[in-house]
C-alpha positions in Angstrom: -23.8 -59.7 12.3 -27.1 -58.1 11.6 -27.3 -56.2 8.3 -28.8 -52.7 8.4 -30.4 -51.0 5.5 -30.8 -47.3 6.3 -33.2 -45.0 4.4 -33.5 -41.3 5.2 -37.0 -40.5 4.3 -37.5 -36.9 5.4 -34.9 -34.2 5.8 -35.5 -30.6 6.9 -32.8 -28.0 7.1 -33.5 -24.8 9.1 -31.2 -21.9 10.0 -31.6 -20.1 13.3 -32.5 -16.5 12.5 -34.4 -13.6 14.0 -36.2 -10.5 12.7 -34.8 -8.2 15.4 -31.2 -7.0 15.8 -29.5 -9.3 18.2 -26.0 -10.7 18.8 -24.8 -13.0 16.0 -25.9 -16.6 16.5 -22.8 -18.1 15.0 -22.7 -20.6 12.0 -24.4 -23.7 13.6 -27.7 -24.9 12.3 -30.1 -27.7 13.2 -30.8 -30.7 11.0 -33.8 -32.9 11.4 -34.5 -36.2 9.7 -36.4 -39.5 9.7 -34.4 -42.7 9.5 -35.7 -46.1 8.6 -33.7 -49.3 9.6 -34.7 -52.4 7.6 -37.8 -50.7 6.3 -39.1 -49.8 9.8 -38.7 -46.5 11.7 -35.4 -46.6 13.6 -35.4 -46.4 17.4 -32.5 -46.4 19.9 -29.0 -44.9 19.7 -27.1 -44.4 16.5 -23.8 -42.7 15.5 -24.3 -40.3 12.6 -21.6 -38.7 10.4 -22.1 -35.6 8.2 -19.9 -34.4 5.3 -20.5 -31.4 3.1 -19.9 -31.8 -0.7 -19.9 -29.6 -3.7 -21.8 -32.0 -5.9 -24.8 -34.4 -5.7 -22.6 -37.3 -6.4 -18.8 -37.5 -6.5 -17.4 -34.1 -6.3 -15.2 -32.9 -3.5 -15.8 -32.8 0.3 -15.6 -29.1 1.3 -16.2 -29.7 5.1 -16.5 -32.5 7.6 -17.0 -35.2 8.5 -18.8 -34.2 11.7 -19.6 -37.2 13.9 -22.6 -37.1 16.3 -22.2 -40.2 18.5 -25.0 -41.5 20.6 -27.8 -39.8 18.7 -31.2 -40.9 20.1 -33.9 -41.8 17.6 -37.6 -42.2 18.4 -39.9 -43.5 15.7 -37.2 -42.7 13.2 -37.0 -39.0 14.1 -33.7 -37.3 15.1 -32.4 -33.8 15.5 -28.7 -32.8 15.4 -26.8 -29.5 15.5 -24.1 -29.1 12.8 -21.5 -26.4 12.4 -19.3 -26.5 9.2 -18.3 -22.8 9.7 -19.4 -19.8 7.7 -16.8 -19.9 4.9 -18.2 -23.1 3.2 -21.6 -21.4 2.4 -20.3 -19.0 -0.3 -23.4 -18.9 -2.5 -22.4 -22.2 -4.3 -24.7 -25.2 -4.0 -23.9 -27.7 -1.3 -25.0 -31.4 -0.6 -25.0 -33.2 2.7 -23.7 -36.7 2.8 -24.8 -38.8 5.8 -23.3 -42.0 7.3 -25.0 -44.2 9.9 -24.1 -47.1 12.2 -25.5 -48.4 15.5 -24.0 -46.9 18.6 -21.2 -49.0 20.0 -20.4 -50.7 16.7 -16.8 -50.7 15.6 -17.7 -51.1 12.0 -17.7 -48.6 9.2 -20.4 -46.1 8.7 -23.0 -47.0 6.1 -23.2 -44.1 3.6 -26.7 -43.2 2.5 -26.9 -43.4 -1.3 -28.6 -40.0 -1.8 -27.0 -36.8 -0.6 -29.4 -34.1 0.6 -29.2 -30.8 -1.2 -29.0 -27.9 1.3 -31.6 -25.2 0.5 -31.7 -21.6 1.7 -33.9 -21.0 4.7 -36.4 -18.1 4.0 -35.0 -16.0 6.7 -31.4 -16.5 5.5 -32.4 -14.6 2.3 -33.1 -11.5 4.5 -30.7 -11.5 7.5 -30.9 -8.7 10.0 -27.3 -9.2 10.9 -24.7 -11.2 8.8 -21.1 -11.7 9.9 -20.0 -12.2 6.3 -22.0 -11.9 3.1 -20.6 -12.7 -0.4 -23.5 -11.0 -2.1 -26.3 -9.0 -0.4 -29.2 -7.8 -2.4 -30.1 -5.4 0.4 -28.2 -4.4 3.5 -29.3 -1.9 6.2 -25.9 -1.6 7.7 -22.6 -2.9 6.2 -19.4 -2.6 8.3 -17.3 -3.4 5.3 -18.3 -3.7 1.6 -16.0 -4.2 -1.3 -18.4 -3.4 -4.1 -21.9 -1.8 -3.8 -24.4 -1.8 -6.6 -27.6 0.2 -6.4 -28.4 2.7 -3.6 -27.3 3.0 0.0 -29.9 4.5 2.4 -29.0 7.5 4.5 -27.5 6.2 7.7 -29.0 8.9 9.9 -32.6 8.3 9.0 -32.9 9.9 5.5 -34.6 8.3 2.5 -31.5 7.8 0.4 -31.4 8.4 -3.3 -33.0 6.9 -6.4 -30.4 8.0 -8.8 -28.6 5.8 -11.3 -27.8 2.3 -10.1 -24.2 1.3 -9.4 -23.7 4.4 -7.3 -22.9 4.9 -3.6 -25.6 7.3 -2.4 -26.0 9.5 0.6 -23.6 8.0 3.2 -24.8 9.5 6.5 -22.4 11.3 8.7 -23.2 9.2 11.7 -22.5 5.9 9.9 -19.4 7.2 8.2 -17.9 8.4 11.4 -18.6 5.2 13.2 -17.1 2.9 10.6 -14.0 2.9 8.4 -12.9 1.6 5.1 -10.0 -0.8 5.1 -7.8 -1.8 2.1 -8.4 -0.7 -1.4 -12.1 -0.2 -2.2 -13.5 0.2 -5.7 -16.3 2.5 -6.8 -16.2 0.9 -10.3 -15.9 4.3 -12.0 -19.0 5.6 -10.2 -19.6 8.6 -8.0 -19.4 8.5 -4.2 -22.4 10.8 -3.5 -22.0 12.7 -0.3 -25.4 14.4 -0.2 -28.3 14.6 -2.6 -31.3 17.0 -2.3 -33.2 17.5 -5.5 -30.7 18.6 -8.2 -28.1 19.4 -5.6 -25.2 17.0 -5.8 -21.9 16.7 -3.9 -19.7 13.8 -4.8 -16.3 12.2 -5.4 -15.9 10.4 -8.7 -13.4 9.2 -11.3 -13.2 10.8 -14.8 -11.5 9.1 -17.6 -11.9 6.0 -19.9 -14.6 7.7 -21.8 -16.1 9.8 -19.0 -15.3 13.5 -18.5 -16.0 16.4 -16.1 -16.5 19.9 -17.5 -15.5 18.5 -20.9 -12.2 17.4 -19.4 -11.1 13.7 -19.4 -8.4 14.0 -16.9 -8.0 10.3 -16.0 -8.2 11.0 -12.3 -10.4 11.8 -9.3 -12.8 14.8 -9.2 -14.3 16.2 -6.0 -17.2 18.5 -6.7 -20.0 20.3 -4.9 -23.1 22.2 -6.0 -21.9 25.6 -4.9 -18.3 25.1 -3.9 -16.2 23.2 -1.4 -13.5 23.2 1.2 -10.3 21.2 1.9 -9.4 21.8 5.6 -7.7 20.6 8.7 -9.0 20.0 12.2 -5.8 19.8 14.2 -6.1 22.7 16.7 -9.5 23.6 15.4 -11.2 23.7 12.1 -9.3 25.6 9.4 -9.9 26.1 5.7 -6.8 25.3 3.7 -8.3 25.6 0.3 -11.8 26.6 -0.8 -13.7 27.2 -4.0 -17.0 28.6 -5.1 -19.5 28.0 -7.9 -17.7 30.7 -10.0 -14.6 28.6 -10.1 -12.7 31.0 -7.8 -10.2 29.4 -5.5 -8.9 30.6 -2.2 -5.9 29.3 -0.3 -6.2 30.6 3.3 -8.9 33.0 2.2 -12.4 32.5 3.7 -14.1 34.6 1.0 -12.7 34.6 -2.5 -13.0 37.6 -4.9 -10.4 36.6 -7.5 -9.7 33.5 -9.7 -7.0 32.6 -7.2 -6.6 34.3 -3.9 -3.7 33.4 -1.6 -3.4 34.5 2.0 0.4 34.3 2.7 3.7 34.2 0.9 4.0 32.2 -2.3 7.4 30.6 -3.2 8.6 28.6 -6.1 11.7 27.7 -8.2 10.1 28.6 -11.6 8.9 31.7 -13.2 5.4 33.2 -13.0 4.3 34.0 -16.6 1.5 36.0 -18.1 -0.1 35.3 -21.4 1.2 38.1 -23.7 1.0 36.9 -27.3 0.2 39.7 -29.7 -2.3 37.4 -31.4 -4.5 37.7 -28.3 -4.5 41.5 -28.3 -6.0 44.4 -30.2 -6.0 48.2 -30.1 -2.3 48.1 -29.0 -0.8 51.5 -28.3 2.4 52.8 -26.7 1.9 54.1 -23.2 2.3 57.9 -23.1 3.5 60.0 -20.3 5.0 57.0 -18.4 7.8 59.1 -16.8 5.3 61.6 -15.5 3.1 58.9 -14.0 6.1 57.3 -12.3 7.1 60.7 -10.9 3.7 60.9 -9.3 3.9 57.6 -7.5 4.8 57.4 -3.9 6.6 54.4 -2.4 6.0 53.9 1.3 7.0 51.7 4.2 4.4 50.5 6.6 3.1 47.9 9.0 0.0 45.7 8.5 -2.9 46.2 10.9 -2.8 42.5 12.0 -4.9 43.0 15.1 -7.8 44.6 13.1 -7.8 41.9 10.4 -6.7 38.6 12.1 -8.3 36.4 9.4 -6.0 37.8 6.7 -2.9 36.6 8.7 -0.8 39.6 7.5 3.0 39.2 7.7 4.9 40.8 10.6 7.6 43.5 10.2 8.0 46.5 8.0 6.7 46.3 4.5 7.4 48.3 1.3 4.8 49.1 -1.3 2.2 51.6 -2.6 -1.1 52.9 -1.2 -3.8 51.6 -3.5 -5.9 54.7 -3.2 -3.0 56.9 -4.2 -1.9 54.7 -7.1 -5.5 54.5 -8.3 -5.3 58.3 -9.1 -2.3 57.7 -11.3 -2.7 54.1 -12.7 -6.3 53.1 -12.2 -5.7 50.1 -14.5 -3.6 48.3 -11.9 -6.1 48.7 -9.0 -9.1 46.4 -8.3 -11.6 46.1 -5.5 -12.9 42.9 -3.9 -16.6 42.2 -3.0 -16.1 44.1 0.2 -14.6 47.2 -1.4 -11.0 46.6 -0.3 -8.4 47.6 -2.9 -5.5 45.6 -4.3 -2.7 46.5 -6.6 -1.3 44.4 -9.4 2.3 45.2 -8.8 3.4 43.2 -11.9 1.5 45.6 -14.1 3.5 48.5 -12.8 6.6 47.0 -14.4 5.7 48.0 -18.0 5.1 51.5 -16.8 8.5 51.6 -15.2 10.1 50.2 -18.4 8.4 52.8 -20.5 9.3 55.5 -18.0 12.9 54.4 -18.1 12.9 54.7 -21.9 11.4 58.2 -21.6 14.0 59.2 -19.2 16.8 57.7 -21.3 15.4 59.5 -24.4 15.5 62.8 -22.4 19.1 62.0 -21.3 20.1 61.3 -24.9 18.6 64.6 -26.0 20.4 66.5 -23.3 23.6 64.6 -24.2 23.2 65.8 -27.8 22.6 69.4 -26.7 25.7 69.2 -24.4 27.8 67.8 -27.3 26.6 70.6 -29.6 27.3 73.2 -27.0 30.8 71.7 -26.5 31.4 71.8 -30.2 30.2 75.4 -30.4 32.3 76.4 -27.4 35.4 74.7 -28.9 34.9 76.7 -32.1 34.5 79.9 -30.1 37.6 79.1 -28.2 39.5 78.5 -31.4 38.3 81.8 -32.9 39.2 83.6 -29.7 42.7 82.2 -29.7 43.2 83.2 -33.3 41.9 86.7 -32.5 44.3 87.0 -29.5 47.2 85.9 -31.6 46.4 88.5 -34.3 46.1 91.3 -31.9 49.4 90.4 -30.3 51.1 90.4 -33.7 49.7 93.9 -34.4 51.2 95.2 -31.2 54.5 93.7 -32.0 54.5 95.3 -35.5 54.0 98.9 -34.3 57.1 101.2 -34.4 
């Protein structure tokens, strides 16, 4: 049997790629080489086998072998197409082991002594479309990304942001609507910046582990906007559930907020609503005078809300009981406030101390009258006793006359 000594003198690895967006080309690539048989360029038909290793010698086979039977060689040159799949190229170095035998031979393949290191093709460094990328220095569009470091360009044509690295910047609405996040994604304690324009910033971030927001290390998520924000629903049309402004005022069901917390609708709970009332927070404390007179000037009314005139306020249906703010303002101006449109509100809870003091005034008046009545009763009893004694004396005088 003729002995063959094969030498691979030239090897070129190239990956199919393109500079324009096109359908993915798969994971196959072409391999070209020049084979010498017995010192001379090989000609004819040969069987070639290819195995992918993780080391230049020894190591472990990570893919293959792939066998290309009946490979034609002319002047030693050959070209084959290889496909080990995409998972084997995970940024770790790979070496290609090659075996050769003449076509039709039943013998074993002769393994070439030197494995060929697979190098990156220039266009593989910049891929216009990649099915899977372990690490991407730059990506125009990513359907799914576990960790992103650096900046992300605005998807709808903006210029992106040049803020601190390791931040997700300016995710455009078009891209965010067209794609979705699956599984648990990590921002690595950085901000998900929704929009950036100059110093304007709107983002979602984590605060804790040494970081804080407004001097608070809450160990949780923070959603913030430059001048406020909204949490809403879209089922049946857009609706603001909760909104806040740059002054820290929060509205629940209220489109425009004038108070620290403004709720449009009934509020229920199983605990008590408490007001801070420690004397250490107060000064110029004085007892309320004339409380009973003030209460006597208040007018309680029943009424219906003008729901048709003010649909955005979503007033309750049915008869209501309360005060008229304009009337109570003349008596207790301290419990009446106006919003930024001039509409008045009454702090009903602040009427309670007035009622308590009025009740004390009334009770004091009752006690005074009770004392007066008791004194009058005592005086009347004495007069009755004297009258009875006088009547008895007069009767005795009449009986003593001859």
